[in-house]
C-alpha positions in Angstrom: 65.8 34.3 169.9 65.0 33.4 166.8 67.1 32.9 163.7 65.3 35.3 162.2 64.9 37.8 163.5 69.2 37.6 164.3 69.3 37.8 160.8 67.5 40.7 160.1 69.1 42.2 163.1 72.5 41.8 161.2 71.1 42.6 158.0 70.0 45.7 159.4 72.9 46.4 161.4 75.0 46.2 157.9 72.3 47.9 155.6 72.6 51.0 158.9 76.2 51.0 158.0 76.0 51.0 154.2 73.6 53.6 154.8 76.0 55.3 156.7 78.9 55.1 154.6 76.6 56.3 152.2 75.6 58.8 154.3 79.0 60.0 155.1 80.5 59.9 150.9 77.2 62.1 150.2 78.2 64.4 152.7 81.4 64.4 151.7 80.2 65.4 148.0 77.8 67.7 149.3 80.9 69.7 151.1 83.1 69.2 148.1 79.5 70.4 145.7 79.3 73.2 148.2 82.9 74.5 148.6 83.3 74.4 144.7 79.4 76.5 144.6 81.4 79.2 146.7 84.4 79.3 144.8 81.9 79.8 141.7 79.4 82.0 143.4 83.1 84.2 144.2 84.1 84.1 141.2 80.4 85.4 139.7 80.9 88.0 142.8 83.7 89.4 141.1 82.8 89.5 137.7 79.6 91.5 138.6 82.1 93.9 140.3 84.3 94.0 137.7 81.6 94.7 134.9 80.0 97.4 137.1 83.8 98.6 137.1 83.9 98.7 133.0 80.2 99.8 133.1 81.9 102.7 134.7 85.0 103.0 133.1 83.3 102.9 129.9 81.1 105.5 130.7 83.9 108.0 132.4 85.3 107.0 128.7 81.9 108.3 127.0 81.8 111.3 128.8 85.5 112.1 128.4 85.2 111.8 125.0 82.0 114.2 124.6 83.9 116.8 126.5 87.3 116.3 124.0 84.7 116.7 121.2 83.5 120.0 122.5 87.1 121.3 123.3 88.0 120.2 119.6 85.0 122.2 118.0 85.7 125.3 120.5 89.3 125.5 119.1 88.4 124.7 115.5 86.1 128.3 116.1 88.7 130.2 117.3 90.7 128.7 114.6 87.8 129.8 112.0 87.5 133.2 114.0 90.7 134.3 114.0 91.6 133.4 110.5 88.2 135.9 109.3 89.7 138.6 111.7 92.7 138.5 110.2 91.2 138.4 106.6 89.1 141.4 107.5 92.0 143.0 109.2 93.7 142.4 105.9 90.6 143.8 103.9 90.9 146.9 106.0 94.6 147.4 105.7 93.7 147.1 101.8 90.5 149.3 101.8 92.3 152.0 103.4 95.0 151.4 101.4 93.5 151.8 98.3 91.4 154.5 99.6 94.8 157.0 100.1 96.4 156.0 96.8 93.3 156.8 95.2 93.7 160.4 96.2 97.5 161.1 95.8 98.9 162.7 93.6 101.6 160.2 91.6 104.8 161.7 93.2 103.2 160.3 96.5 102.3 156.6 95.5 104.3 155.0 98.5 103.6 151.3 96.5 105.2 150.6 93.8 103.2 150.0 90.3 103.4 146.5 90.2 102.6 146.5 94.3 99.2 148.6 93.5 98.4 146.3 91.0 99.1 143.1 93.7 97.2 145.3 96.0 93.9 145.5 94.0 94.1 142.2 92.4 94.2 140.4 95.9 90.8 140.7 96.2 90.2 138.6 92.8 93.5 136.2 93.4 93.1 135.7 96.9 96.8 136.8 97.8 98.0 136.0 101.4 100.2 139.1 101.3 98.5 142.4 100.0 101.1 144.4 99.2 105.2 144.8 98.8 107.2 147.3 99.1 110.3 146.8 96.6 112.7 149.6 97.2 114.1 151.2 100.2 114.1 154.5 98.5 110.3 154.5 98.8 110.2 154.7 102.5 112.8 157.2 102.4 110.4 158.9 100.1 107.6 159.1 102.4 109.3 160.3 105.2 110.2 163.1 103.2 107.2 163.9 101.9 105.4 163.4 104.9 104.1 166.7 105.1 102.6 166.1 101.5 101.0 163.4 102.8 99.4 165.2 105.7 98.1 168.0 103.4 96.5 165.3 101.0 94.6 163.3 103.6 92.8 166.5 105.1 91.5 167.3 101.6 90.1 163.2 101.3 88.5 164.6 104.5 87.6 168.0 103.4 85.9 166.2 100.0 83.7 164.0 102.2 85.3 161.2 102.2 84.6 158.2 104.5 87.1 158.4 107.4 88.9 155.3 107.1 88.8 153.2 110.7 90.0 149.9 110.6 88.0 148.6 113.5 84.5 150.3 112.0 85.5 148.5 108.8 86.4 145.5 110.3 82.9 145.4 112.3 81.4 145.8 109.1 83.0 143.2 107.2 81.9 141.0 109.8 78.8 141.7 110.1 78.3 141.9 106.3 79.4 137.8 106.7 77.5 137.3 109.0 
């Protein structure tokens, strides 16, 4: 065999070994990169699921916030309704008492003159309590003169005055407000 062929064979043998080494190291690098790639893909998958979970939870929170807002509005409306009903009831009592007091004889006044003033002026001053009884004697007089009171009421009805029905007055008052 000529020397040049041997030389070529030896050279190619060394080149083959070098190429094999390069190929092996390339494979190792590819394996390392493949593992890193798999790790990165797993992290991305977790992030995607985490993102979807966060979006779902955010939607749940938004829905809950809307439900709470609606419930708050209903509670506020209920409170306003109760306040308006209470105010209407107080005004009904005031109307009934003022109509009774106007048609009573002076000895029959259940409420003192100061309390009557408070009763009639509470519409303008916005007082919370329509009247106050200043003496316990008043209640004794009321029970003692109960008969006279009923006579005065019958007289009032006979004169064509409207009957004081708290339900009718309250409903009328609420309709007027609407």
